[in-house]
All heavy atoms as a GROMACS GRO file, in nm:
protein
  649
    1MET      N    1  18.837  21.618  15.628
    1MET     CA    2  18.949  21.546  15.684
    1MET      C    3  18.904  21.417  15.753
    1MET      O    4  18.970  21.315  15.743
    1MET     CB    5  19.023  21.638  15.784
    1MET     CG    6  19.146  21.577  15.839
    1MET     SD    7  19.270  21.566  15.711
    1MET     CE    8  19.409  21.521  15.804
    2ALA      N    9  18.792  21.422  15.823
    2ALA     CA   10  18.741  21.304  15.894
    2ALA      C   11  18.700  21.196  15.793
    2ALA      O   12  18.714  21.077  15.820
    2ALA     CB   13  18.622  21.342  15.982
    3LYS      N   14  18.650  21.239  15.676
    3LYS     CA   15  18.610  21.144  15.574
    3LYS      C   16  18.731  21.069  15.519
    3LYS      O   17  18.726  20.948  15.495
    3LYS     CB   18  18.536  21.218  15.462
    3LYS     CG   19  18.472  21.127  15.362
    3LYS     CD   20  18.389  21.208  15.263
    3LYS     CE   21  18.317  21.115  15.168
    3LYS     NZ   22  18.237  21.187  15.071
    4ILE      N   23  18.842  21.139  15.501
    4ILE     CA   24  18.965  21.078  15.451
    4ILE      C   25  19.019  20.976  15.552
    4ILE      O   26  19.062  20.867  15.516
    4ILE     CB   27  19.070  21.185  15.418
    4ILE    CG1   28  19.022  21.272  15.302
    4ILE    CG2   29  19.205  21.122  15.387
    4ILE    CD1   30  19.111  21.389  15.271
    5VAL      N   31  19.014  21.011  15.680
    5VAL     CA   32  19.061  20.921  15.785
    5VAL      C   33  18.973  20.795  15.788
    5VAL      O   34  19.024  20.683  15.803
    5VAL     CB   35  19.060  20.992  15.922
    5VAL    CG1   36  19.088  20.895  16.036
    5VAL    CG2   37  19.161  21.105  15.923
    6CYS      N   38  18.844  20.812  15.772
    6CYS     CA   39  18.752  20.699  15.772
    6CYS      C   40  18.780  20.607  15.653
    6CYS      O   41  18.782  20.485  15.666
    6CYS     CB   42  18.609  20.750  15.769
    6CYS     SG   43  18.486  20.619  15.784
    7ILE      N   44  18.802  20.665  15.536
    7ILE     CA   45  18.834  20.587  15.416
    7ILE      C   46  18.967  20.515  15.434
    7ILE      O   47  18.981  20.398  15.399
    7ILE     CB   48  18.834  20.678  15.291
    7ILE    CG1   49  18.693  20.724  15.260
    7ILE    CG2   50  18.893  20.604  15.170
    7ILE    CD1   51  18.684  20.826  15.149
    8LEU      N   52  19.066  20.584  15.490
    8LEU     CA   53  19.197  20.523  15.514
    8LEU      C   54  19.187  20.405  15.611
    8LEU      O   55  19.248  20.301  15.589
    8LEU     CB   56  19.294  20.628  15.568
    8LEU     CG   57  19.438  20.584  15.587
    8LEU    CD1   58  19.496  20.538  15.455
    8LEU    CD2   59  19.521  20.697  15.645
    9LYS      N   60  19.107  20.418  15.716
    9LYS     CA   61  19.086  20.307  15.809
    9LYS      C   62  19.020  20.189  15.738
    9LYS      O   63  19.055  20.073  15.763
    9LYS     CB   64  18.999  20.352  15.927
    9LYS     CG   65  19.071  20.440  16.026
    9LYS     CD   66  18.978  20.478  16.139
    9LYS     CE   67  19.045  20.572  16.238
    9LYS     NZ   68  18.955  20.611  16.347
   10GLY      N   69  18.925  20.218  15.650
   10GLY     CA   70  18.859  20.112  15.575
   10GLY      C   71  18.955  20.039  15.483
   10GLY      O   72  18.952  19.916  15.472
   11VAL      N   73  19.042  20.114  15.416
   11VAL     CA   74  19.141  20.054  15.326
   11VAL      C   75  19.239  19.968  15.406
   11VAL      O   76  19.274  19.856  15.365
   11VAL     CB   77  19.215  20.164  15.246
   11VAL    CG1   78  19.335  20.107  15.172
   11VAL    CG2   79  19.120  20.230  15.149
   12ILE      N   80  19.285  20.018  15.520
   12ILE     CA   81  19.378  19.942  15.604
   12ILE      C   82  19.311  19.814  15.654
   12ILE      O   83  19.372  19.706  15.651
   12ILE     CB   84  19.429  20.028  15.721
   12ILE    CG1   85  19.520  20.139  15.668
   12ILE    CG2   86  19.502  19.943  15.824
   12ILE    CD1   87  19.560  20.242  15.771
   13LEU      N   88  19.186  19.822  15.697
   13LEU     CA   89  19.114  19.703  15.743
   13LEU      C   90  19.098  19.602  15.629
   13LEU      O   91  19.120  19.482  15.648
   13LEU     CB   92  18.977  19.743  15.798
   13LEU     CG   93  18.887  19.629  15.844
   13LEU    CD1   94  18.952  19.558  15.963
   13LEU    CD2   95  18.750  19.680  15.880
   14PHE      N   96  19.064  19.651  15.511
   14PHE     CA   97  19.050  19.562  15.395
   14PHE      C   98  19.182  19.494  15.362
   14PHE      O   99  19.186  19.373  15.335
   14PHE     CB  100  19.000  19.642  15.274
   14PHE     CG  101  18.993  19.560  15.150
   14PHE    CD1  102  18.891  19.469  15.131
   14PHE    CD2  103  19.090  19.571  15.052
   14PHE    CE1  104  18.885  19.392  15.016
   14PHE    CE2  105  19.086  19.495  14.937
   14PHE     CZ  106  18.982  19.405  14.919
   15MET      N  107  19.291  19.567  15.364
   15MET     CA  108  19.422  19.509  15.334
   15MET      C  109  19.462  19.404  15.438
   15MET      O  110  19.518  19.301  15.404
   15MET     CB  111  19.529  19.618  15.326
   15MET     CG  112  19.511  19.714  15.209
   15MET     SD  113  19.521  19.631  15.051
   15MET     CE  114  19.691  19.586  15.048
   16MET      N  115  19.432  19.431  15.564
   16MET     CA  116  19.465  19.335  15.669
   16MET      C  117  19.384  19.206  15.650
   16MET      O  118  19.437  19.096  15.664
   16MET     CB  119  19.439  19.395  15.806
   16MET     CG  120  19.542  19.501  15.846
   16MET     SD  121  19.505  19.583  16.001
   16MET     CE  122  19.495  19.448  16.114
   17LEU      N  123  19.258  19.220  15.618
   17LEU     CA  124  19.175  19.102  15.594
   17LEU      C  125  19.221  19.025  15.470
   17LEU      O  126  19.226  18.902  15.469
   17LEU     CB  127  19.028  19.142  15.579
   17LEU     CG  128  18.958  19.185  15.706
   17LEU    CD1  129  18.818  19.237  15.673
   17LEU    CD2  130  18.950  19.072  15.805
   18ALA      N  131  19.255  19.098  15.364
   18ALA     CA  132  19.299  19.034  15.240
   18ALA      C  133  19.431  18.960  15.260
   18ALA      O  134  19.448  18.847  15.214
   18ALA     CB  135  19.312  19.138  15.129
   19LEU      N  136  19.524  19.020  15.328
   19LEU     CA  137  19.653  18.957  15.350
   19LEU      C  138  19.645  18.844  15.454
   19LEU      O  139  19.717  18.745  15.444
   19LEU     CB  140  19.757  19.060  15.394
   19LEU     CG  141  19.795  19.164  15.287
   19LEU    CD1  142  19.887  19.269  15.347
   19LEU    CD2  143  19.859  19.098  15.168
   20GLY      N  144  19.557  18.857  15.550
   20GLY     CA  145  19.543  18.755  15.652
   20GLY      C  146  19.465  18.633  15.606
   20GLY      O  147  19.471  18.527  15.667
   21SER      N  148  19.391  18.645  15.498
   21SER     CA  149  19.310  18.533  15.452
   21SER      C  150  19.385  18.440  15.357
   21SER      O  151  19.333  18.337  15.318
   21SER     CB  152  19.184  18.585  15.382
   21SER     OG  153  19.220  18.655  15.264
   22CYS      N  154  19.505  18.475  15.320
   22CYS     CA  155  19.584  18.392  15.229
   22CYS      C  156  19.654  18.282  15.310
   22CYS      O  157  19.755  18.307  15.374
   22CYS     CB  158  19.687  18.475  15.154
   22CYS     SG  159  19.612  18.598  15.046
   23THR      N  160  19.596  18.164  15.306
   23THR     CA  161  19.655  18.051  15.377
   23THR      C  162  19.666  17.932  15.283
   23THR      O  163  19.611  17.932  15.174
   23THR     CB  164  19.568  18.010  15.497
   23THR    OG1  165  19.443  17.963  15.449
   23THR    CG2  166  19.548  18.124  15.594
   24LYS      N  167  19.735  17.832  15.326
   24LYS     CA  168  19.746  17.708  15.250
   24LYS      C  169  19.659  17.599  15.311
   24LYS      O  170  19.678  17.482  15.283
   24LYS     CB  171  19.892  17.663  15.243
   24LYS     CG  172  19.979  17.756  15.162
   24LYS     CD  173  20.118  17.699  15.147
   24LYS     CE  174  20.203  17.793  15.062
   24LYS     NZ  175  20.335  17.741  15.039
   25TRP      N  176  19.564  17.637  15.394
   25TRP     CA  177  19.479  17.539  15.460
   25TRP      C  178  19.393  17.462  15.360
   25TRP      O  179  19.357  17.348  15.384
   25TRP     CB  180  19.390  17.605  15.562
   25TRP     CG  181  19.464  17.661  15.680
   25TRP    CD1  182  19.592  17.631  15.718
   25TRP    CD2  183  19.417  17.755  15.772
   25TRP    NE1  184  19.627  17.701  15.829
   25TRP    CE2  185  19.520  17.780  15.866
   25TRP    CE3  186  19.299  17.824  15.788
   25TRP    CZ2  187  19.507  17.867  15.970
   25TRP    CZ3  188  19.286  17.910  15.892
   25TRP    CH2  189  19.389  17.931  15.983
   26ASN      N  190  19.356  17.525  15.250
   26ASN     CA  191  19.269  17.458  15.154
   26ASN      C  192  19.349  17.384  15.047
   26ASN      O  193  19.292  17.329  14.954
   26ASN     CB  194  19.175  17.558  15.087
   26ASN     CG  195  19.248  17.667  15.012
   26ASN    OD1  196  19.369  17.682  15.028
   26ASN    ND2  197  19.178  17.744  14.931
   27TYR      N  198  19.479  17.377  15.059
   27TYR     CA  199  19.563  17.308  14.962
   27TYR      C  200  19.572  17.161  15.000
   27TYR      O  201  19.600  17.125  15.114
   27TYR     CB  202  19.702  17.370  14.958
   27TYR     CG  203  19.798  17.296  14.868
   27TYR    CD1  204  19.786  17.305  14.730
   27TYR    CD2  205  19.897  17.216  14.920
   27TYR    CE1  206  19.872  17.236  14.647
   27TYR    CE2  207  19.984  17.147  14.839
   27TYR     CZ  208  19.971  17.159  14.702
   27TYR     OH  209  20.056  17.090  14.619
   28HIS      N  210  19.547  17.075  14.904
   28HIS     CA  211  19.556  16.931  14.926
   28HIS      C  212  19.646  16.873  14.818
   28HIS      O  213  19.613  16.878  14.700
   28HIS     CB  214  19.418  16.866  14.919
   28HIS     CG  215  19.422  16.718  14.928
   28HIS    ND1  216  19.452  16.651  15.045
   28HIS    CD2  217  19.401  16.622  14.835
   28HIS    CE1  218  19.450  16.521  15.021
   28HIS    NE2  219  19.418  16.501  14.895
   29ASP      N  220  19.760  16.821  14.860
   29ASP     CA  221  19.852  16.761  14.765
   29ASP      C  222  19.801  16.624  14.726
   29ASP      O  223  19.797  16.532  14.806
   29ASP     CB  224  19.992  16.750  14.827
   29ASP     CG  225  20.096  16.699  14.729
   29ASP    OD1  226  20.064  16.689  14.608
   29ASP    OD2  227  20.208  16.670  14.772
   30GLY      N  228  19.760  16.611  14.602
   30GLY     CA  229  19.705  16.485  14.554
   30GLY      C  230  19.810  16.389  14.501
   30GLY      O  231  19.776  16.281  14.454
   31GLY      N  232  19.935  16.427  14.504
   31GLY     CA  233  20.042  16.340  14.456
   31GLY      C  234  20.055  16.348  14.304
   31GLY      O  235  20.002  16.436  14.239
   32LEU      N  236  20.124  16.251  14.250
   32LEU     CA  237  20.145  16.246  14.106
   32LEU      C  238  20.036  16.164  14.041
   32LEU      O  239  19.989  16.065  14.094
   32LEU     CB  240  20.282  16.186  14.075
   32LEU     CG  241  20.402  16.264  14.128
   32LEU    CD1  242  20.530  16.187  14.101
   32LEU    CD2  243  20.408  16.401  14.064
   33SER      N  244  20.000  16.202  13.921
   33SER     CA  245  19.896  16.132  13.848
   33SER      C  246  19.958  16.034  13.749
   33SER      O  247  20.050  16.068  13.676
   33SER     CB  248  19.810  16.232  13.773
   33SER     OG  249  19.718  16.166  13.691
   34TYR      N  250  19.907  15.913  13.748
   34TYR     CA  251  19.953  15.812  13.653
   34TYR      C  252  19.871  15.820  13.525
   34TYR      O  253  19.923  15.808  13.416
   34TYR     CB  254  19.946  15.673  13.716
   34TYR     CG  255  19.994  15.563  13.626
   34TYR    CD1  256  20.122  15.563  13.572
   34TYR    CD2  257  19.910  15.458  13.594
   34TYR    CE1  258  20.164  15.463  13.490
   34TYR    CE2  259  19.952  15.356  13.511
   34TYR     CZ  260  20.080  15.359  13.459
   34TYR     OH  261  20.121  15.260  13.377
   35GLY      N  262  19.740  15.840  13.536
   35GLY     CA  263  19.655  15.862  13.420
   35GLY      C  264  19.604  15.738  13.353
   35GLY      O  265  19.525  15.747  13.260
   36ILE      N  266  19.644  15.619  13.394
   36ILE     CA  267  19.596  15.496  13.333
   36ILE      C  268  19.528  15.414  13.443
   36ILE      O  269  19.587  15.388  13.548
   36ILE     CB  270  19.710  15.415  13.269
   36ILE    CG1  271  19.771  15.497  13.156
   36ILE    CG2  272  19.660  15.281  13.220
   36ILE    CD1  273  19.891  15.432  13.092
   37HIS      N  274  19.404  15.375  13.418
   37HIS     CA  275  19.327  15.299  13.516
   37HIS      C  276  19.304  15.159  13.462
   37HIS      O  277  19.284  15.138  13.343
   37HIS     CB  278  19.193  15.367  13.544
   37HIS     CG  279  19.208  15.503  13.602
   37HIS    ND1  280  19.232  15.524  13.735
   37HIS    CD2  281  19.204  15.625  13.545
   37HIS    CE1  282  19.242  15.653  13.758
   37HIS    NE2  283  19.226  15.718  13.644
   38ASP      N  284  19.302  15.063  13.552
   38ASP     CA  285  19.274  14.924  13.515
   38ASP      C  286  19.126  14.893  13.525
   38ASP      O  287  19.088  14.780  13.553
   38ASP     CB  288  19.353  14.829  13.606
   38ASP     CG  289  19.502  14.838  13.582
   38ASP    OD1  290  19.542  14.884  13.474
   38ASP    OD2  291  19.578  14.800  13.671
   39CYS      N  292  19.043  14.993  13.506
   39CYS     CA  293  18.899  14.971  13.515
   39CYS      C  294  18.830  15.059  13.410
   39CYS      O  295  18.890  15.148  13.352
   39CYS     CB  296  18.848  15.004  13.654
   39CYS     SG  297  18.873  15.175  13.705
   40SER      N  298  18.703  15.032  13.391
   40SER     CA  299  18.627  15.115  13.298
   40SER      C  300  18.590  15.246  13.366
   40SER      O  301  18.599  15.260  13.488
   40SER     CB  302  18.500  15.042  13.253
   40SER     OG  303  18.410  15.029  13.362
   41MET      N  304  18.546  15.341  13.287
   41MET     CA  305  18.505  15.470  13.343
   41MET      C  306  18.385  15.450  13.436
   41MET      O  307  18.374  15.516  13.540
   41MET     CB  308  18.468  15.565  13.228
   41MET     CG  309  18.456  15.707  13.268
   41MET     SD  310  18.615  15.772  13.313
   41MET     CE  311  18.574  15.867  13.453
   42TRP      N  312  18.298  15.358  13.402
   42TRP     CA  313  18.180  15.330  13.484
   42TRP      C  314  18.222  15.278  13.622
   42TRP      O  315  18.169  15.321  13.724
   42TRP     CB  316  18.093  15.228  13.412
   42TRP     CG  317  17.963  15.202  13.481
   42TRP    CD1  318  17.929  15.090  13.551
   42TRP    CD2  319  17.852  15.290  13.489
   42TRP    NE1  320  17.804  15.103  13.601
   42TRP    CE2  321  17.753  15.226  13.565
   42TRP    CE3  322  17.825  15.418  13.442
   42TRP    CZ2  323  17.630  15.282  13.593
   42TRP    CZ3  324  17.703  15.474  13.469
   42TRP    CH2  325  17.608  15.408  13.544
   43GLU      N  326  18.320  15.187  13.626
   43GLU     CA  327  18.370  15.134  13.753
   43GLU      C  328  18.439  15.244  13.833
   43GLU      O  329  18.426  15.250  13.955
   43GLU     CB  330  18.466  15.018  13.729
   43GLU     CG  331  18.399  14.895  13.672
   43GLU     CD  332  18.499  14.792  13.623
   43GLU    OE1  333  18.617  14.829  13.601
   43GLU    OE2  334  18.459  14.677  13.605
   44TYR      N  335  18.512  15.330  13.764
   44TYR     CA  336  18.582  15.439  13.833
   44TYR      C  337  18.482  15.534  13.899
   44TYR      O  338  18.503  15.578  14.012
   44TYR     CB  339  18.671  15.516  13.736
   44TYR     CG  340  18.736  15.635  13.800
   44TYR    CD1  341  18.846  15.619  13.885
   44TYR    CD2  342  18.689  15.765  13.780
   44TYR    CE1  343  18.906  15.728  13.946
   44TYR    CE2  344  18.748  15.873  13.840
   44TYR     CZ  345  18.857  15.854  13.923
   44TYR     OH  346  18.915  15.962  13.984
   45LEU      N  347  18.373  15.566  13.829
   45LEU     CA  348  18.273  15.656  13.887
   45LEU      C  349  18.211  15.596  14.013
   45LEU      O  350  18.177  15.668  14.107
   45LEU     CB  351  18.163  15.687  13.784
   45LEU     CG  352  18.207  15.768  13.662
   45LEU    CD1  353  18.091  15.781  13.565
   45LEU    CD2  354  18.260  15.904  13.700
   46HIS      N  355  18.199  15.465  14.017
   46HIS     CA  356  18.141  15.399  14.134
   46HIS      C  357  18.239  15.390  14.251
   46HIS      O  358  18.197  15.360  14.363
   46HIS     CB  359  18.090  15.259  14.097
   46HIS     CG  360  17.958  15.263  14.027
   46HIS    ND1  361  17.839  15.278  14.094
   46HIS    CD2  362  17.926  15.256  13.896
   46HIS    CE1  363  17.740  15.279  14.008
   46HIS    NE2  364  17.790  15.266  13.886
   47THR      N  365  18.367  15.414  14.229
   47THR     CA  366  18.462  15.412  14.340
   47THR      C  367  18.449  15.534  14.430
   47THR      O  368  18.492  15.531  14.544
   47THR     CB  369  18.608  15.403  14.291
   47THR    OG1  370  18.639  15.518  14.213
   47THR    CG2  371  18.631  15.276  14.211
   48GLN      N  372  18.390  15.641  14.377
   48GLN     CA  373  18.370  15.764  14.453
   48GLN      C  374  18.227  15.812  14.436
   48GLN      O  375  18.201  15.914  14.372
   48GLN     CB  376  18.468  15.871  14.408
   48GLN     CG  377  18.612  15.834  14.427
   48GLN     CD  378  18.704  15.937  14.367
   48GLN    OE1  379  18.664  16.025  14.293
   48GLN    NE2  380  18.832  15.926  14.399
   49PRO      N  381  18.130  15.741  14.493
   49PRO     CA  382  17.990  15.778  14.470
   49PRO      C  383  17.953  15.915  14.526
   49PRO      O  384  17.862  15.980  14.474
   49PRO     CB  385  17.912  15.667  14.541
   49PRO     CG  386  18.006  15.608  14.638
   49PRO     CD  387  18.144  15.625  14.580
   50TYR      N  388  18.023  15.963  14.628
   50TYR     CA  389  17.992  16.094  14.682
   50TYR      C  390  18.014  16.204  14.578
   50TYR      O  391  17.938  16.300  14.570
   50TYR     CB  392  18.078  16.121  14.806
   50TYR     CG  393  18.053  16.257  14.868
   50TYR    CD1  394  17.943  16.278  14.948
   50TYR    CD2  395  18.140  16.363  14.846
   50TYR    CE1  396  17.917  16.401  15.005
   50TYR    CE2  397  18.116  16.487  14.902
   50TYR     CZ  398  18.005  16.505  14.982
   50TYR     OH  399  17.980  16.628  15.036
   51ASP      N  400  18.116  16.188  14.495
   51ASP     CA  401  18.148  16.288  14.394
   51ASP      C  402  18.071  16.268  14.264
   51ASP      O  403  18.047  16.364  14.191
   51ASP     CB  404  18.298  16.286  14.363
   51ASP     CG  405  18.381  16.325  14.483
   51ASP    OD1  406  18.336  16.411  14.561
   51ASP    OD2  407  18.491  16.270  14.499
   52TRP      N  408  18.036  16.144  14.232
   52TRP     CA  409  17.986  16.113  14.098
   52TRP      C  410  17.843  16.059  14.095
   52TRP      O  411  17.796  16.017  13.990
   52TRP     CB  412  18.078  16.012  14.031
   52TRP     CG  413  18.217  16.062  14.017
   52TRP    CD1  414  18.326  16.022  14.087
   52TRP    CD2  415  18.264  16.164  13.928
   52TRP    NE1  416  18.437  16.092  14.048
   52TRP    CE2  417  18.402  16.180  13.951
   52TRP    CE3  418  18.202  16.244  13.832
   52TRP    CZ2  419  18.478  16.271  13.881
   52TRP    CZ3  420  18.278  16.335  13.763
   52TRP    CH2  421  18.415  16.349  13.787
   53ASP      N  422  17.769  16.060  14.206
   53ASP     CA  423  17.637  15.999  14.206
   53ASP      C  424  17.541  16.064  14.107
   53ASP      O  425  17.467  15.996  14.036
   53ASP     CB  426  17.578  15.996  14.347
   53ASP     CG  427  17.562  16.134  14.409
   53ASP    OD1  428  17.622  16.229  14.356
   53ASP    OD2  429  17.491  16.146  14.510
   54SER      N  430  17.542  16.195  14.096
   54SER     CA  431  17.455  16.264  14.000
   54SER      C  432  17.496  16.233  13.857
   54SER      O  433  17.410  16.216  13.769
   54SER     CB  434  17.459  16.415  14.022
   54SER     OG  435  17.412  16.446  14.151
   55THR      N  436  17.625  16.222  13.832
   55THR     CA  437  17.674  16.189  13.698
   55THR      C  438  17.631  16.048  13.660
   55THR      O  439  17.590  16.024  13.546
   55THR     CB  440  17.827  16.202  13.693
   55THR    OG1  441  17.864  16.333  13.737
   55THR    CG2  442  17.879  16.178  13.553
   56ILE      N  443  17.638  15.955  13.754
   56ILE     CA  444  17.596  15.817  13.728
   56ILE      C  445  17.448  15.813  13.691
   56ILE      O  446  17.409  15.745  13.596
   56ILE     CB  447  17.626  15.729  13.851
   56ILE    CG1  448  17.776  15.714  13.870
   56ILE    CG2  449  17.559  15.594  13.840
   56ILE    CD1  450  17.817  15.651  14.001
   57ILE      N  451  17.366  15.887  13.763
   57ILE     CA  452  17.223  15.891  13.734
   57ILE      C  453  17.197  15.948  13.596
   57ILE      O  454  17.116  15.896  13.519
   57ILE     CB  455  17.148  15.972  13.843
   57ILE    CG1  456  17.154  15.896  13.976
   57ILE    CG2  457  17.004  15.998  13.803
   57ILE    CD1  458  17.105  15.975  14.094
   58MET      N  459  17.268  16.057  13.560
   58MET     CA  460  17.250  16.116  13.426
   58MET      C  461  17.292  16.021  13.316
   58MET      O  462  17.227  16.013  13.211
   58MET     CB  463  17.328  16.248  13.416
   58MET     CG  464  17.270  16.360  13.498
   58MET     SD  465  17.347  16.519  13.470
   58MET     CE  466  17.507  16.493  13.543
   59ILE      N  467  17.401  15.948  13.337
   59ILE     CA  468  17.448  15.852  13.237
   59ILE      C  469  17.344  15.742  13.217
   59ILE      O  470  17.313  15.703  13.104
   59ILE     CB  471  17.584  15.793  13.279
   59ILE    CG1  472  17.693  15.900  13.270
   59ILE    CG2  473  17.620  15.674  13.191
   59ILE    CD1  474  17.825  15.860  13.333
   60GLU      N  475  17.287  15.693  13.328
   60GLU     CA  476  17.185  15.589  13.317
   60GLU      C  477  17.061  15.640  13.245
   60GLU      O  478  17.004  15.571  13.162
   60GLU     CB  479  17.149  15.537  13.456
   60GLU     CG  480  17.258  15.454  13.519
   60GLU     CD  481  17.227  15.414  13.662
   60GLU    OE1  482  17.142  15.479  13.728
   60GLU    OE2  483  17.290  15.317  13.709
   61HIS      N  484  17.017  15.762  13.278
   61HIS     CA  485  16.898  15.818  13.212
   61HIS      C  486  16.921  15.846  13.064
   61HIS      O  487  16.828  15.838  12.984
   61HIS     CB  488  16.853  15.947  13.282
   61HIS     CG  489  16.781  15.923  13.411
   61HIS    ND1  490  16.655  15.870  13.418
   61HIS    CD2  491  16.819  15.945  13.539
   61HIS    CE1  492  16.617  15.859  13.543
   61HIS    NE2  493  16.716  15.905  13.620
   62ALA      N  494  17.043  15.878  13.026
   62ALA     CA  495  17.074  15.905  12.886
   62ALA      C  496  17.098  15.776  12.806
   62ALA      O  497  17.112  15.781  12.685
   62ALA     CB  498  17.197  15.995  12.876
   63GLY      N  499  17.106  15.664  12.874
   63GLY     CA  500  17.129  15.537  12.806
   63GLY      C  501  17.272  15.521  12.757
   63GLY      O  502  17.297  15.455  12.657
   64LEU      N  503  17.368  15.580  12.827
   64LEU     CA  504  17.508  15.576  12.787
   64LEU      C  505  17.593  15.484  12.873
   64LEU      O  506  17.716  15.490  12.868
   64LEU     CB  507  17.567  15.717  12.790
   64LEU     CG  508  17.504  15.818  12.695
   64LEU    CD1  509  17.560  15.957  12.721
   64LEU    CD2  510  17.527  15.777  12.552
   65LYS      N  511  17.529  15.396  12.949
   65LYS     CA  512  17.603  15.310  13.040
   65LYS      C  513  17.702  15.221  12.965
   65LYS      O  514  17.816  15.204  13.009
   65LYS     CB  515  17.506  15.225  13.121
   65LYS     CG  516  17.571  15.139  13.226
   65LYS     CD  517  17.468  15.064  13.307
   65LYS     CE  518  17.537  14.969  13.403
   65LYS     NZ  519  17.440  14.890  13.478
   66GLU      N  520  17.663  15.166  12.850
   66GLU     CA  521  17.753  15.079  12.773
   66GLU      C  522  17.877  15.155  12.727
   66GLU      O  523  17.987  15.100  12.724
   66GLU     CB  524  17.680  15.020  12.653
   66GLU     CG  525  17.578  14.916  12.690
   66GLU     CD  526  17.511  14.856  12.567
   66GLU    OE1  527  17.543  14.900  12.454
   66GLU    OE2  528  17.429  14.766  12.585
   67LEU      N  529  17.861  15.281  12.691
   67LEU     CA  530  17.974  15.363  12.647
   67LEU      C  531  18.075  15.379  12.761
   67LEU      O  532  18.196  15.365  12.741
   67LEU     CB  533  17.926  15.500  12.600
   67LEU     CG  534  18.034  15.600  12.560
   67LEU    CD1  535  18.104  15.554  12.432
   67LEU    CD2  536  17.973  15.737  12.540
   68PHE      N  537  18.026  15.405  12.881
   68PHE     CA  538  18.114  15.425  12.996
   68PHE      C  539  18.169  15.293  13.050
   68PHE      O  540  18.266  15.293  13.124
   68PHE     CB  541  18.042  15.503  13.106
   68PHE     CG  542  18.033  15.650  13.078
   68PHE    CD1  543  17.934  15.701  12.996
   68PHE    CD2  544  18.126  15.737  13.131
   68PHE    CE1  545  17.927  15.836  12.968
   68PHE    CE2  546  18.119  15.872  13.105
   68PHE     CZ  547  18.019  15.922  13.023
   69GLU      N  548  18.107  15.181  13.014
   69GLU     CA  549  18.160  15.051  13.052
   69GLU      C  550  18.268  15.003  12.955
   69GLU      O  551  18.333  14.902  12.979
   69GLU     CB  552  18.048  14.947  13.058
   69GLU     CG  553  17.958  14.963  13.177
   69GLU     CD  554  17.845  14.861  13.179
   69GLU    OE1  555  17.806  14.811  13.072
   69GLU    OE2  556  17.796  14.832  13.289
   70GLY      N  557  18.284  15.071  12.843
   70GLY     CA  558  18.385  15.032  12.745
   70GLY      C  559  18.336  14.925  12.650
   70GLY      O  560  18.415  14.856  12.588
   71GLN      N  561  18.205  14.911  12.638
   71GLN     CA  562  18.147  14.812  12.548
   71GLN      C  563  18.105  14.881  12.419
   71GLN      O  564  18.095  15.001  12.411
   71GLN     CB  565  18.026  14.745  12.612
   71GLN     CG  566  18.061  14.672  12.740
   71GLN     CD  567  17.937  14.621  12.812
   71GLN    OE1  568  17.826  14.647  12.772
   71GLN    NE2  569  17.959  14.549  12.921
   72GLY      N  570  18.082  14.802  12.317
   72GLY     CA  571  18.038  14.859  12.190
   72GLY      C  572  18.158  14.897  12.105
   72GLY      O  573  18.267  14.843  12.118
   73GLU      N  574  18.138  14.994  12.015
   73GLU     CA  575  18.245  15.031  11.922
   73GLU      C  576  18.354  15.116  11.986
   73GLU      O  577  18.464  15.125  11.934
   73GLU     CB  578  18.188  15.103  11.800
   73GLU     CG  579  18.132  15.241  11.832
   73GLU     CD  580  18.077  15.311  11.709
   73GLU    OE1  581  18.155  15.379  11.639
   73GLU    OE2  582  17.957  15.296  11.683
   74HIS      N  583  18.326  15.178  12.099
   74HIS     CA  584  18.424  15.262  12.168
   74HIS      C  585  18.475  15.189  12.291
   74HIS      O  586  18.408  15.184  12.394
   74HIS     CB  587  18.363  15.397  12.208
   74HIS     CG  588  18.306  15.474  12.095
   74HIS    ND1  589  18.384  15.533  11.998
   74HIS    CD2  590  18.177  15.498  12.060
   74HIS    CE1  591  18.307  15.593  11.911
   74HIS    NE2  592  18.180  15.573  11.945
   75GLU      N  593  18.597  15.134  12.283
   75GLU     CA  594  18.652  15.063  12.398
   75GLU      C  595  18.708  15.159  12.501
   75GLU      O  596  18.705  15.133  12.620
   75GLU     CB  597  18.761  14.968  12.353
   75GLU     CG  598  18.710  14.853  12.271
   75GLU     CD  599  18.821  14.758  12.227
   75GLU    OE1  600  18.934  14.772  12.278
   75GLU    OE2  601  18.794  14.674  12.142
   76GLN      N  602  18.762  15.273  12.457
   76GLN     CA  603  18.820  15.372  12.548
   76GLN      C  604  18.761  15.507  12.517
   76GLN      O  605  18.743  15.544  12.401
   76GLN     CB  606  18.971  15.378  12.535
   76GLN     CG  607  19.043  15.254  12.578
   76GLN     CD  608  19.193  15.271  12.566
   76GLN    OE1  609  19.242  15.366  12.508
   76GLN    NE2  610  19.268  15.177  12.622
   77ILE      N  611  18.729  15.582  12.623
   77ILE     CA  612  18.680  15.718  12.607
   77ILE      C  613  18.759  15.808  12.700
   77ILE      O  614  18.821  15.763  12.797
   77ILE     CB  615  18.530  15.730  12.637
   77ILE    CG1  616  18.500  15.694  12.783
   77ILE    CG2  617  18.448  15.646  12.541
   77ILE    CD1  618  18.358  15.728  12.827
   78THR      N  619  18.757  15.934  12.670
   78THR     CA  620  18.816  16.036  12.758
   78THR      C  621  18.702  16.116  12.816
   78THR      O  622  18.619  16.170  12.744
   78THR     CB  623  18.910  16.129  12.679
   78THR    OG1  624  19.013  16.051  12.621
   78THR    CG2  625  18.971  16.234  12.772
   79PHE      N  626  18.697  16.122  12.949
   79PHE     CA  627  18.590  16.191  13.019
   79PHE      C  628  18.653  16.297  13.107
   79PHE      O  629  18.728  16.266  13.199
   79PHE     CB  630  18.511  16.091  13.105
   79PHE     CG  631  18.399  16.152  13.183
   79PHE    CD1  632  18.283  16.193  13.121
   79PHE    CD2  633  18.411  16.168  13.320
   79PHE    CE1  634  18.178  16.249  13.194
   79PHE    CE2  635  18.308  16.224  13.394
   79PHE     CZ  636  18.193  16.264  13.331
   80LEU      N  637  18.628  16.422  13.076
   80LEU     CA  638  18.683  16.534  13.154
   80LEU      C  639  18.574  16.591  13.242
   80LEU      O  640  18.466  16.623  13.194
   80LEU     CB  641  18.739  16.642  13.061
   80LEU     CG  642  18.846  16.597  12.963
   80LEU    CD1  643  18.881  16.709  12.869
   80LEU    CD2  644  18.969  16.549  13.037
   81ALA      N  645  18.602  16.603  13.369
   81ALA     CA  646  18.502  16.658  13.460
   81ALA      C  647  18.566  16.760  13.551
   81ALA      O  648  18.681  16.756  13.580
   81ALA     CB  649  18.440  16.547  13.543
   0.00000   0.00000   0.00000
């Protein structure tokens, strides 16, 4: 009987923690997306260096800077991250 009470207390504690941890504090409304930028992908990556600094370094090491600048045979690219 004591084992069942202990398990029941554990389940109740778990449920209280699970229900109490559901908040909207981590929700950030980013607004509506337009999806068209007046800059190259390379320029866009440089607008947020905190988020994209490693990606910029990898692009430079791979020799793909011209592709992300919109030069060469590909004027527009789609980059999903």
